[in-house]
Chimera marker file (.cmm) of the C-alpha trace (Angstrom):
<marker_set name="trace">
<marker id="1" x="0.000" y="0.000" z="0.000" r="1" g="1" b="0" radius="0.5"/>
<marker id="2" x="1.526" y="3.276" z="-1.082" r="1" g="1" b="0" radius="0.5"/>
<marker id="3" x="0.741" y="6.515" z="0.718" r="1" g="1" b="0" radius="0.5"/>
<marker id="4" x="0.128" y="9.787" z="-1.047" r="1" g="1" b="0" radius="0.5"/>
<marker id="5" x="2.994" y="12.269" z="-0.728" r="1" g="1" b="0" radius="0.5"/>
<marker id="6" x="0.456" y="14.996" z="0.073" r="1" g="1" b="0" radius="0.5"/>
<marker id="7" x="-0.782" y="13.037" z="3.113" r="1" g="1" b="0" radius="0.5"/>
<marker id="8" x="2.726" y="12.184" z="4.333" r="1" g="1" b="0" radius="0.5"/>
<marker id="9" x="3.177" y="13.336" z="7.959" r="1" g="1" b="0" radius="0.5"/>
<marker id="10" x="6.617" y="14.753" z="7.184" r="1" g="1" b="0" radius="0.5"/>
<marker id="11" x="5.272" y="16.991" z="4.420" r="1" g="1" b="0" radius="0.5"/>
<marker id="12" x="2.294" y="18.148" z="6.480" r="1" g="1" b="0" radius="0.5"/>
<marker id="13" x="4.396" y="18.945" z="9.558" r="1" g="1" b="0" radius="0.5"/>
<marker id="14" x="7.029" y="20.699" z="7.431" r="1" g="1" b="0" radius="0.5"/>
<marker id="15" x="4.287" y="22.957" z="6.070" r="1" g="1" b="0" radius="0.5"/>
<marker id="16" x="3.110" y="23.656" z="9.635" r="1" g="1" b="0" radius="0.5"/>
<marker id="17" x="6.668" y="24.584" z="10.654" r="1" g="1" b="0" radius="0.5"/>
<marker id="18" x="7.105" y="26.792" z="7.586" r="1" g="1" b="0" radius="0.5"/>
<marker id="19" x="3.870" y="28.637" z="8.412" r="1" g="1" b="0" radius="0.5"/>
<marker id="20" x="5.050" y="29.185" z="12.010" r="1" g="1" b="0" radius="0.5"/>
<marker id="21" x="8.447" y="30.441" z="10.787" r="1" g="1" b="0" radius="0.5"/>
<marker id="22" x="6.679" y="32.775" z="8.350" r="1" g="1" b="0" radius="0.5"/>
<marker id="23" x="4.593" y="34.133" z="11.239" r="1" g="1" b="0" radius="0.5"/>
<marker id="24" x="7.756" y="34.889" z="13.224" r="1" g="1" b="0" radius="0.5"/>
<marker id="25" x="9.401" y="36.641" z="10.277" r="1" g="1" b="0" radius="0.5"/>
<marker id="26" x="6.252" y="38.640" z="9.547" r="1" g="1" b="0" radius="0.5"/>
<marker id="27" x="6.362" y="39.976" z="13.124" r="1" g="1" b="0" radius="0.5"/>
<marker id="28" x="10.148" y="40.486" z="13.089" r="1" g="1" b="0" radius="0.5"/>
<marker id="29" x="10.130" y="44.168" z="12.005" r="1" g="1" b="0" radius="0.5"/>
<marker id="30" x="7.276" y="45.013" z="14.382" r="1" g="1" b="0" radius="0.5"/>
<marker id="31" x="8.383" y="46.656" z="17.596" r="1" g="1" b="0" radius="0.5"/>
<marker id="32" x="5.825" y="45.020" z="19.884" r="1" g="1" b="0" radius="0.5"/>
<marker id="33" x="6.856" y="44.226" z="23.447" r="1" g="1" b="0" radius="0.5"/>
<marker id="34" x="5.162" y="41.923" z="25.958" r="1" g="1" b="0" radius="0.5"/>
<marker id="35" x="6.596" y="41.898" z="29.469" r="1" g="1" b="0" radius="0.5"/>
<marker id="36" x="9.607" y="43.882" z="28.303" r="1" g="1" b="0" radius="0.5"/>
<marker id="37" x="10.553" y="41.258" z="25.706" r="1" g="1" b="0" radius="0.5"/>
<marker id="38" x="10.012" y="41.607" z="21.970" r="1" g="1" b="0" radius="0.5"/>
<marker id="39" x="7.143" y="39.616" z="20.512" r="1" g="1" b="0" radius="0.5"/>
<marker id="40" x="9.627" y="37.921" z="18.193" r="1" g="1" b="0" radius="0.5"/>
<marker id="41" x="11.587" y="36.751" z="21.223" r="1" g="1" b="0" radius="0.5"/>
<marker id="42" x="8.450" y="35.292" z="22.748" r="1" g="1" b="0" radius="0.5"/>
<marker id="43" x="7.531" y="33.575" z="19.463" r="1" g="1" b="0" radius="0.5"/>
<marker id="44" x="11.001" y="32.046" z="19.167" r="1" g="1" b="0" radius="0.5"/>
<marker id="45" x="10.889" y="30.882" z="22.814" r="1" g="1" b="0" radius="0.5"/>
<marker id="46" x="7.460" y="29.317" z="22.349" r="1" g="1" b="0" radius="0.5"/>
<marker id="47" x="8.778" y="27.830" z="19.107" r="1" g="1" b="0" radius="0.5"/>
<marker id="48" x="11.224" y="25.674" z="21.080" r="1" g="1" b="0" radius="0.5"/>
<marker id="49" x="8.329" y="23.857" z="22.727" r="1" g="1" b="0" radius="0.5"/>
<marker id="50" x="6.438" y="23.826" z="19.439" r="1" g="1" b="0" radius="0.5"/>
<marker id="51" x="9.318" y="22.016" z="17.670" r="1" g="1" b="0" radius="0.5"/>
<marker id="52" x="9.382" y="19.347" z="20.406" r="1" g="1" b="0" radius="0.5"/>
<marker id="53" x="5.607" y="18.935" z="20.177" r="1" g="1" b="0" radius="0.5"/>
<marker id="54" x="5.818" y="18.575" z="16.385" r="1" g="1" b="0" radius="0.5"/>
<marker id="55" x="8.512" y="15.910" z="16.818" r="1" g="1" b="0" radius="0.5"/>
<marker id="56" x="6.370" y="13.926" z="19.256" r="1" g="1" b="0" radius="0.5"/>
<marker id="57" x="3.325" y="14.204" z="16.980" r="1" g="1" b="0" radius="0.5"/>
<marker id="58" x="5.428" y="13.014" z="14.026" r="1" g="1" b="0" radius="0.5"/>
<marker id="59" x="6.726" y="9.939" z="15.871" r="1" g="1" b="0" radius="0.5"/>
<marker id="60" x="3.264" y="8.942" z="17.116" r="1" g="1" b="0" radius="0.5"/>
<marker id="61" x="1.734" y="9.545" z="13.675" r="1" g="1" b="0" radius="0.5"/>
<marker id="62" x="4.382" y="7.456" z="11.883" r="1" g="1" b="0" radius="0.5"/>
<marker id="63" x="4.038" y="4.639" z="14.428" r="1" g="1" b="0" radius="0.5"/>
<marker id="64" x="0.268" y="4.516" z="13.868" r="1" g="1" b="0" radius="0.5"/>
<marker id="65" x="0.732" y="4.450" z="10.094" r="1" g="1" b="0" radius="0.5"/>
<marker id="66" x="3.301" y="1.646" z="10.381" r="1" g="1" b="0" radius="0.5"/>
<marker id="67" x="0.959" y="-0.380" z="12.563" r="1" g="1" b="0" radius="0.5"/>
<marker id="68" x="-1.819" y="-0.024" z="9.995" r="1" g="1" b="0" radius="0.5"/>
<marker id="69" x="0.374" y="-1.515" z="7.264" r="1" g="1" b="0" radius="0.5"/>
<link id1="1" id2="2" r="1" g="1" b="0" radius="0.2"/>
<link id1="2" id2="3" r="1" g="1" b="0" radius="0.2"/>
<link id1="3" id2="4" r="1" g="1" b="0" radius="0.2"/>
<link id1="4" id2="5" r="1" g="1" b="0" radius="0.2"/>
<link id1="5" id2="6" r="1" g="1" b="0" radius="0.2"/>
<link id1="6" id2="7" r="1" g="1" b="0" radius="0.2"/>
<link id1="7" id2="8" r="1" g="1" b="0" radius="0.2"/>
<link id1="8" id2="9" r="1" g="1" b="0" radius="0.2"/>
<link id1="9" id2="10" r="1" g="1" b="0" radius="0.2"/>
<link id1="10" id2="11" r="1" g="1" b="0" radius="0.2"/>
<link id1="11" id2="12" r="1" g="1" b="0" radius="0.2"/>
<link id1="12" id2="13" r="1" g="1" b="0" radius="0.2"/>
<link id1="13" id2="14" r="1" g="1" b="0" radius="0.2"/>
<link id1="14" id2="15" r="1" g="1" b="0" radius="0.2"/>
<link id1="15" id2="16" r="1" g="1" b="0" radius="0.2"/>
<link id1="16" id2="17" r="1" g="1" b="0" radius="0.2"/>
<link id1="17" id2="18" r="1" g="1" b="0" radius="0.2"/>
<link id1="18" id2="19" r="1" g="1" b="0" radius="0.2"/>
<link id1="19" id2="20" r="1" g="1" b="0" radius="0.2"/>
<link id1="20" id2="21" r="1" g="1" b="0" radius="0.2"/>
<link id1="21" id2="22" r="1" g="1" b="0" radius="0.2"/>
<link id1="22" id2="23" r="1" g="1" b="0" radius="0.2"/>
<link id1="23" id2="24" r="1" g="1" b="0" radius="0.2"/>
<link id1="24" id2="25" r="1" g="1" b="0" radius="0.2"/>
<link id1="25" id2="26" r="1" g="1" b="0" radius="0.2"/>
<link id1="26" id2="27" r="1" g="1" b="0" radius="0.2"/>
<link id1="27" id2="28" r="1" g="1" b="0" radius="0.2"/>
<link id1="28" id2="29" r="1" g="1" b="0" radius="0.2"/>
<link id1="29" id2="30" r="1" g="1" b="0" radius="0.2"/>
<link id1="30" id2="31" r="1" g="1" b="0" radius="0.2"/>
<link id1="31" id2="32" r="1" g="1" b="0" radius="0.2"/>
<link id1="32" id2="33" r="1" g="1" b="0" radius="0.2"/>
<link id1="33" id2="34" r="1" g="1" b="0" radius="0.2"/>
<link id1="34" id2="35" r="1" g="1" b="0" radius="0.2"/>
<link id1="35" id2="36" r="1" g="1" b="0" radius="0.2"/>
<link id1="36" id2="37" r="1" g="1" b="0" radius="0.2"/>
<link id1="37" id2="38" r="1" g="1" b="0" radius="0.2"/>
<link id1="38" id2="39" r="1" g="1" b="0" radius="0.2"/>
<link id1="39" id2="40" r="1" g="1" b="0" radius="0.2"/>
<link id1="40" id2="41" r="1" g="1" b="0" radius="0.2"/>
<link id1="41" id2="42" r="1" g="1" b="0" radius="0.2"/>
<link id1="42" id2="43" r="1" g="1" b="0" radius="0.2"/>
<link id1="43" id2="44" r="1" g="1" b="0" radius="0.2"/>
<link id1="44" id2="45" r="1" g="1" b="0" radius="0.2"/>
<link id1="45" id2="46" r="1" g="1" b="0" radius="0.2"/>
<link id1="46" id2="47" r="1" g="1" b="0" radius="0.2"/>
<link id1="47" id2="48" r="1" g="1" b="0" radius="0.2"/>
<link id1="48" id2="49" r="1" g="1" b="0" radius="0.2"/>
<link id1="49" id2="50" r="1" g="1" b="0" radius="0.2"/>
<link id1="50" id2="51" r="1" g="1" b="0" radius="0.2"/>
<link id1="51" id2="52" r="1" g="1" b="0" radius="0.2"/>
<link id1="52" id2="53" r="1" g="1" b="0" radius="0.2"/>
<link id1="53" id2="54" r="1" g="1" b="0" radius="0.2"/>
<link id1="54" id2="55" r="1" g="1" b="0" radius="0.2"/>
<link id1="55" id2="56" r="1" g="1" b="0" radius="0.2"/>
<link id1="56" id2="57" r="1" g="1" b="0" radius="0.2"/>
<link id1="57" id2="58" r="1" g="1" b="0" radius="0.2"/>
<link id1="58" id2="59" r="1" g="1" b="0" radius="0.2"/>
<link id1="59" id2="60" r="1" g="1" b="0" radius="0.2"/>
<link id1="60" id2="61" r="1" g="1" b="0" radius="0.2"/>
<link id1="61" id2="62" r="1" g="1" b="0" radius="0.2"/>
<link id1="62" id2="63" r="1" g="1" b="0" radius="0.2"/>
<link id1="63" id2="64" r="1" g="1" b="0" radius="0.2"/>
<link id1="64" id2="65" r="1" g="1" b="0" radius="0.2"/>
<link id1="65" id2="66" r="1" g="1" b="0" radius="0.2"/>
<link id1="66" id2="67" r="1" g="1" b="0" radius="0.2"/>
<link id1="67" id2="68" r="1" g="1" b="0" radius="0.2"/>
<link id1="68" id2="69" r="1" g="1" b="0" radius="0.2"/>
</marker_set>
C-alpha cells in the first residue's frame, strides 16, 4: 500500500513549521513588546516547545501508520 505524498506526515508537519516560521518573520520588524521582551523573542521561545511537540506528533503519527500496514 503506497501513501500519497500529500498526506505524508513529514510533508504536512514541514508545512506547519514553515507557516510558524513565516509568522515569526512577519512579526520580526514590528516593535511590539510583551513583558519587556520583543514579541519575536516570545515567538522564538514558544517555538522551542512547538518544535518538540511537532517531533512527538510526528513519531506517534508514523508509528500509527506503520501499525496499519
